[in-house]
C-alpha positions in Angstrom: 0.0 0.0 0.0 1.4 3.4 -1.0 1.3 6.6 1.1 2.6 7.9 4.3 2.0 6.1 7.6 -0.6 8.8 8.5 -2.5 8.2 5.2 -2.4 4.5 5.8 -3.8 5.0 9.3 -6.5 7.3 8.0 -7.5 4.7 5.3 -7.6 2.0 7.9 -10.0 4.1 10.0 -12.3 4.6 7.0 -12.3 0.9 6.2 -13.1 0.0 9.8 -16.0 2.6 9.8 -17.4 1.1 6.5 -17.2 -2.5 7.9 -18.8 -1.4 11.2 -21.6 0.3 9.3 -22.2 -2.8 7.3 -22.3 -4.8 10.5 -24.9 -2.5 12.0 -27.0 -2.6 8.9 -26.9 -6.4 8.9 -28.2 -6.4 12.5 -30.9 -3.9 11.6 -31.9 -6.0 8.6 -31.9 -9.4 10.3 -35.6 -9.3 11.4 -36.9 -8.5 7.9 -34.1 -10.0 5.6 -32.5 -12.8 7.6 -30.8 -14.4 4.6 -29.3 -11.1 3.5 -28.1 -10.3 7.0 -26.5 -13.7 7.3 -24.6 -13.2 4.0 -23.4 -9.8 5.1 -22.2 -11.3 8.5 -20.4 -14.2 6.6 -18.7 -11.7 4.3 -17.6 -9.7 7.3 -16.1 -12.9 8.7 -18.4 -12.9 11.7 -20.1 -16.2 10.9 -23.8 -16.9 10.5 -24.2 -18.0 14.1 -23.1 -14.7 15.5 -26.3 -13.1 14.1 -28.7 -15.8 15.4 -29.8 -14.0 18.6 -29.0 -10.5 17.5 -30.9 -7.7 19.4 -31.1 -4.0 18.7 -28.4 -3.5 21.3 -26.1 -5.4 19.0 -26.4 -2.7 16.4 -24.4 -0.3 18.6 -21.3 1.2 17.1 -17.8 -0.1 17.9 -18.2 -3.8 18.2 -15.6 -4.8 15.6 -12.3 -5.6 17.2 -9.0 -4.2 16.0 -7.3 -6.6 13.6 -10.5 -8.3 12.6 -10.1 -10.3 9.3 -12.9 -10.4 6.8 -13.8 -13.4 4.6 -12.6 -13.7 1.0 -14.5 -11.2 -1.1 -17.7 -12.6 -2.6 -20.9 -10.9 -3.9 -23.7 -10.5 -1.3 -26.3 -9.8 -3.9 -27.0 -11.8 -7.0 -26.3 -10.0 -10.2 -29.4 -9.1 -12.1 -29.2 -9.5 -15.8 -31.9 -7.2 -17.3 -31.3 -8.6 -20.8 -32.5 -12.0 -19.8 -35.4 -11.1 -17.5 -38.6 -11.3 -19.5 -40.6 -8.7 -17.6 -37.8 -6.2 -17.9 -37.2 -6.8 -21.6 -40.9 -6.5 -22.4 -41.2 -3.3 -20.4 -38.1 -1.9 -22.0 -39.3 -2.8 -25.5 -42.7 -1.1 -24.8 -41.0 2.1 -23.6 -38.8 2.4 -26.6 -40.0 5.0 -29.2 -41.0 3.5 -32.5 -38.4 4.0 -35.3 -39.5 5.4 -38.6 -43.0 6.8 -38.2 -42.8 9.0 -41.4 -41.1 11.9 -39.6 -44.3 12.9 -37.8 -42.7 13.0 -34.3 -41.5 16.6 -34.2 -44.1 18.0 -36.6 -47.0 16.5 -34.6 -45.7 18.0 -31.4 -45.5 21.5 -33.1 -49.1 21.3 -34.4 -50.6 20.5 -31.0 -52.7 23.2 -29.4 -50.9 25.0 -26.6 -51.7 23.7 -23.1 -54.3 25.6 -21.1 -52.9 27.8 -18.3 -52.9 26.4 -14.9 -56.1 27.1 -13.1 -58.1 27.7 -16.3 -61.4 25.8 -16.4 
């Protein structure tokens, strides 16, 4: 890692803060998304069992110990491929403007009557 010792220490503090924030978020998510919370805990190297009896008090700041090692990097969320999902591709196709159209697009907009002023009946 490059940089001065002061810069390395500052980077370490930022990383610990990010990891601690992820841990707190996992505890907060555990009642509504237990699977996601467990994956976050595993990624943080805390193990799935550590989250089992988590309470709101466990979401307090500062519970990661100095020198804590995380697990090998792995995605917590599944990658979503929009090109292969049928609902997304159908909606995207419907939202695309039609090509061609005889050049009526801009001309049709120009010929429309002006909008009524706000508040006019």
